[in-house]
C-alpha positions in Angstrom: -13.4 12.1 9.6 -13.9 12.2 5.9 -13.5 8.7 4.2 -11.4 10.3 1.4 -8.8 11.4 4.0 -8.9 8.0 5.6 -8.2 6.3 2.2 -5.2 8.6 1.7 -4.0 7.8 5.2 -4.5 4.1 4.8 -2.9 4.2 1.4 0.2 5.9 2.6 0.4 3.6 5.6 -0.1 0.5 3.5 2.4 1.6 0.8 5.1 2.3 3.5 4.2 -1.0 5.3 4.5 -2.9 2.0 7.9 -1.4 1.2 9.2 -2.1 4.7 7.7 -5.6 4.5 10.2 -6.6 1.8 12.9 -6.4 4.5 10.9 -8.3 7.2 12.8 -11.6 6.8 16.0 -9.7 7.8 14.3 -7.5 10.4 12.8 -10.5 12.1 15.8 -12.7 11.8 14.2 -15.4 9.7 17.7 -17.0 9.3 18.0 -17.4 13.1 14.4 -18.6 13.5 14.7 -21.1 10.7 18.2 -22.6 11.0 19.5 -24.4 7.9 21.2 -27.1 10.0 19.3 -29.5 12.2 17.1 -32.5 12.1 15.5 -33.5 8.9 11.9 -32.3 8.3 9.1 -34.6 7.4 8.4 -34.5 3.6 5.6 -32.5 2.2 2.7 -34.7 0.9 -0.4 -33.8 -1.0 -2.4 -36.6 -2.5 0.1 -38.4 -4.8 2.7 -35.7 -4.6 5.6 -36.0 -2.3 8.5 -33.5 -1.9 11.5 -33.9 0.4 11.5 -30.6 2.4 14.8 -29.2 3.6 15.1 -26.4 6.1 16.4 -24.2 3.3 13.0 -24.8 1.5 11.1 -23.6 4.6 13.4 -20.5 4.8 12.9 -19.9 1.1 9.1 -20.3 1.4 9.1 -17.7 4.2 10.9 -15.2 1.9 8.5 -16.0 -1.0 5.4 -15.6 1.1 6.7 -12.4 2.6 7.5 -10.9 -0.8 4.0 -11.9 -2.1 2.4 -10.2 0.9 4.7 -7.2 0.4 3.7 -7.0 -3.3 0.0 -7.1 -2.3 0.5 -4.4 0.3 2.2 -2.1 -2.1 -0.6 -2.7 -4.6 -3.3 -2.0 -2.0 -1.5 1.2 -1.0 -1.4 2.4 -4.5 -5.1 1.5 -5.0 -6.0 3.5 -1.9 -4.0 6.5 -3.0 -5.7 6.4 -6.4 -9.2 5.6 -5.1 -10.8 8.4 -7.1 -9.9 6.5 -10.3 -11.6 3.3 -9.4 -14.1 3.5 -6.6 -17.0 4.9 -8.6 -16.3 2.5 -11.6 -17.9 -0.8 -12.3 -15.2 -2.7 -10.5 -15.1 -0.3 -7.5 -17.2 -2.3 -5.1 -15.4 -5.6 -5.9 -12.0 -3.9 -5.4 -13.2 -2.3 -2.1 -14.5 -5.7 -0.9 -11.2 -7.5 -1.9 -9.1 -4.9 0.0 -11.5 -5.1 3.0 -11.2 -8.9 2.9 -7.4 -8.7 2.8 -7.3 -6.5 5.9 -9.9 -8.4 7.8 -8.1 -11.7 7.1 -4.8 -10.0 8.2 -6.5 -8.8 11.4 -7.8 -12.2 12.2 -4.5 -13.8 11.4 -2.7 -11.8 14.1 -3.8 -14.4 16.6 -1.2 -16.7 15.1 1.5 -14.4 16.5 0.0 -14.3 20.0 -2.6 -12.7 22.3 -0.5 -10.0 23.8 -1.8 -6.4 24.1 0.3 -5.4 21.1 -1.3 -8.3 19.0 -4.8 -7.0 19.9 -3.8 -3.4 19.0 -2.4 -4.6 15.6 -5.5 -6.7 15.0 -7.8 -3.9 15.8 -5.9 -1.4 13.6 -5.9 -3.8 10.6 -9.6 -4.6 11.2 -10.3 -0.9 11.2 -8.6 -0.5 7.9 -10.8 -3.3 6.6 -13.9 -1.6 8.0 -12.9 1.7 6.2 -12.9 -0.2 2.9 -16.4 -1.6 3.7 -17.7 1.9 4.6 -16.6 3.3 1.3 -19.4 1.1 -0.2 -22.1 3.0 1.6 
């Protein structure tokens, strides 16, 4: 299949995934998974910095991190759909490598969710999207 078509397909998929991702905390019931009531959490410590972490903080961090991932996905989707404007430019290879790195990291991170058949399918699919972004460099 033509790489141009693959970039349009991955761009559309990524844009839709990014838009959907904004609702993931609701869809995956983060509130139920991270209850606001319960035993105290150990404080966050980094060198000389300490911060008393509440369950609400962890719940909020999950939302913040999810929205950051959503924003990146939407941006990558738009980049893929507009690939003709950047791929042959000076920054094209760096952009393609950054996008490939995002997808390859996401594929490898699927192991955190488990090792079920579906996890392997998702990891393989995301790894394939990363590979497409490496192939455009050839």
